[in-house]
N, C-alpha and C positions, 0 to 999 in steps of 0.2 A: 855500267856507265853510270854516270850520280846525276843525280836528277835535283832540280831544283824548285822548292813551295815558297811563295810571299802568304803571310795572313792580313789580308787587309780589307777585314770586312769587317771593323768595328765602328760606332757612329763618328768618333772623333768630339767627342763634349765639350771637352776642353779649347775647344774652339768655337765655338759657337757665337755670334750666328753663320760666322760665312762656311762650316761645314754643313747649314741644312743644305747648298745645291753643287759645293765644292765638294769633291773628298781632302781628307786631312793629308796622304800619300802625293792628290797631287799639287799639295803647295809648293812651289817654286823658293827653289835657293838661289835667288837671280833670276835666272832663266832653265833651271834644271829640276825637275818637280823630284819631290824626295825617293820615290818609288824607283826613276832611275838611278840612283846610284848604285839600289840595290842586284836590279838587273847588270847593269853594269858591272860590276863583284861577282854576281855568279857566271859572267863573259870572261870576263879576265882568269877564271877560275877552270875557263872548257867548258861548263855549264850550256847545254846547248839546250835543252828540254824544262821549261818553268813553266808553273801551275799557279794562276793568282787566284788567290780564293778570295771573293768577294762578296758583294749583299746588292739589293735589290738599288739601291737608291746609286750604285758605281760603277752605271753603264761607260760612263766617262773616262775608266780606266780601257774600257776594252775598246774605245773611240779613239787613245791616244795608243795603241799600239798597232790600230790599222794603217791602213794606207791613206795618205788624205793626195786624193787623185787631182782635184780641184787645183791644189798650191803646189803639186809638180807640174802638171799644165803648166802653170803661169811663170813656174822660175825658166821650163827649159825652154818655152819663148824667150823670156828675157834671158837665155845663157848666164844663169845666176846659178854656176856650180858648187858656192858655198851655201846657198839655203838649199838647194839639193839635199848637201850629206848631210845638211841638217835634220832631215825629214826622212831619210831616206829609212826604211824599216830594214833592222839588225837580221844579221844570219842566222836567227834562231827562231826555233818554235814556241811559241806564249800562246799559253789555254786561259780556260776561264771556268770557274765552277762557283756556285753560287754557295753560300751557308745562310737558307732558309730564316735561319733562328739564332742568334748571338747566344753559342751555347759551349765556348769556350774552346780554348786551342785543343785539347785533346780530339773534340768532334771536329775540327776544321781539318787536323792534319788523318780523318776517319772518312771522312768525304772524297781523301785525294786517293786513295788505298788502291783505287783502278790505275790511276796514271803511273801510283810507287810502284808496283808490280814487286818485283823481287828485291830492284835494285834499291843501292842507300840515296838516302834523300835529305838533301838544306834546308831548313826551314830557316827560316830570315822573318824580322817584322819590319816597315820602313821605318819603323818609329827611332831601331837602333840605326845611325850611319857610326862607321869604320872610318875615316881618313889615315890608310896606313898602307905602307909598301915595302912586303907586297902584301897583297888584299889577304883581308879575313878570311875570307871563303878558300881561297887559296893555300894559305897555312895549315886549314881545318885539313882540307881534303891530304894535303902532306903527311899529316900527321895518321887519318885515316889509312895510308897507302902503308905507314910502317907499320901498324898496329891492327890494321881490319877491324876497327871496334870504331863503336861510334865513340862522339868526339862532341864536348862541352867549351865552350866561348866563355873564356870566365876574365873580368877585370880585378887586379890588388888595386885594394881601397881599405890598406894600410895607414892607419890613422883616424878613418871614419866610423862615424855612425851605421852599419849594415844591417840595424834591422829589421830596412823596409823591401830587401832583397831574396832572393833566394841564394843562400851561402853553400859552398859546397866544403863538405870533410874528406880529405884528399890524403892519399902518400905518396911518395917517390918511388916509382917502380924502373927500374934502369935508367935513369935520365927522363921518365915522364912522369905527369901527375896525373896518377890514376883514384879515378873517382868514387869515391867508400857509398854518401849520399848524400844528396840535397838536403838544405834544411829551409823550407817558407816562413821567412820574417821570423828568425830566432828575436829572442830578446836581445835585449842591449846588454851586454856581459856574457850570453851565454851564446854566442855564436865558434862556430868550430871551428874559422878562420874570416879572411879579410877578402879571400876571394868568391866575387860574387860571380853569377850566369849571368850572363847579357841575352839581349834576342837572338842568339846566331846557334845553330844547332845542326850537327850532322849526325841522321840515326840509321842504323841498318834496319834490314825488314825485322829483327827481333823484336824492335821497340813497337812496332805498327801490330805484331801478334800481342804482345802486352796490353797494348789498347784493346783491340778486338776483347777478348780475354776478359777485361775489369768493366768494360763496357755493356756486357753480360747482365752486370748486378748497380748496372746505376739507376738511378732512382728519379732525379727530376734536378735542373737546372745545370747551372752549365758544369762540364765533363774537362776536367784539367789532364795536365802529360805529367805531372809530378809523381805517379805514383809507380807512373810505367817504367819513369825515367830512374825510379830510386830500385824496382824489380832488375834493369840492365846493370845498376850498379853494383847488388848485388851478386850479379856472375860471374863479376868483376871484368867484363867487358864495355868499361864506360873510360874514357879522357877526358880531360881537358888541356886546351892550348891559352895561354896567356895571350891576352891583343899586347900588339903594337900600336904605336901610333894612338893618335886620342877617338874619345868614341862621345861622339855628339846625340842627345835622346830631342830628337825634335819633335817629340810629338808632348812637349808643353811650350808654352808660349816664349818662356826664356832660353830654351834650349834650340829653340825655333830661333832665334835670333842670333844664339850664338853660331848655329850652323848657318845661316846664311853670309856673318861676316868671317867665318873661317874658309870656307869655301872660296869667298872672295878674292881672301888675299891668296888664296894659292893658285888665281888666273893672273896671267901676268897683264891683261888687257885693263884689269880691277882693279889688281892693287894699290900702287901710286894713289892713285885718285880717292879710293876707300880709307887709307892712312893720312890725307888729308883731311876728310870727314871727319874720321874720328878723333881729328886733334880739335877740328873746331868746336869740339863737345869737351874737350878735357881743362880743366881751367890749368893757368899758366902756372902757378906757384906748386901744382901735384909733382 
């Protein structure tokens, strides 16, 4: 059984002052919070157990995934099946754990170790949304089923500067991308490829074992998972799958705006009116 983990403990400082009270994971793309896109992607891939890593200021996430009894009562009285369908709980198990200090992704995964057990698990950040068919997580699980190894989701940024990303060095093995290593923020012109790692991973229990080993020697500050990933790569048990569709980083203002427009244009109830609005802002001579 493959489990899902969503890392949602960050401060969201790029969206202050709004994130003083509303977690950025709850920022809606029209009427659907960003985190819902990840949960739906997990569900479409067959994942039934999801753990969300939060922090003290994010109890609203727990409330959102709980039942809304008052609204259920009102909509039942009104016999409004459509609205009831919008708020009904999903047929999955969602758990929460708090990261009491912002100590990095490696630490966030470690506090999930009891939830993980010996099972493979997918890690996602709500900032990185991928609009694709099949869903990205499903594509990763399909590759895992073939290799029984950990999987990174990657994006090809050929022709672009990749110096602010984690970039993979890889080789083709039986038509699969086998990851040899991942280089964090390589100097421009020194990158091993143009394939960047994005915020989606499928890890086997081995990754957790490497994290536990590394954490024994960690001194202070944030604890990342890059060293454990490279240890995994050194064993030959790390592969990558290139995303299809479009990735949108809703963790910054322009990316968030892009995400709203992108999602709106996928909806039959909104597309026509959204196109009209956009045309109003485009000079006629363009």
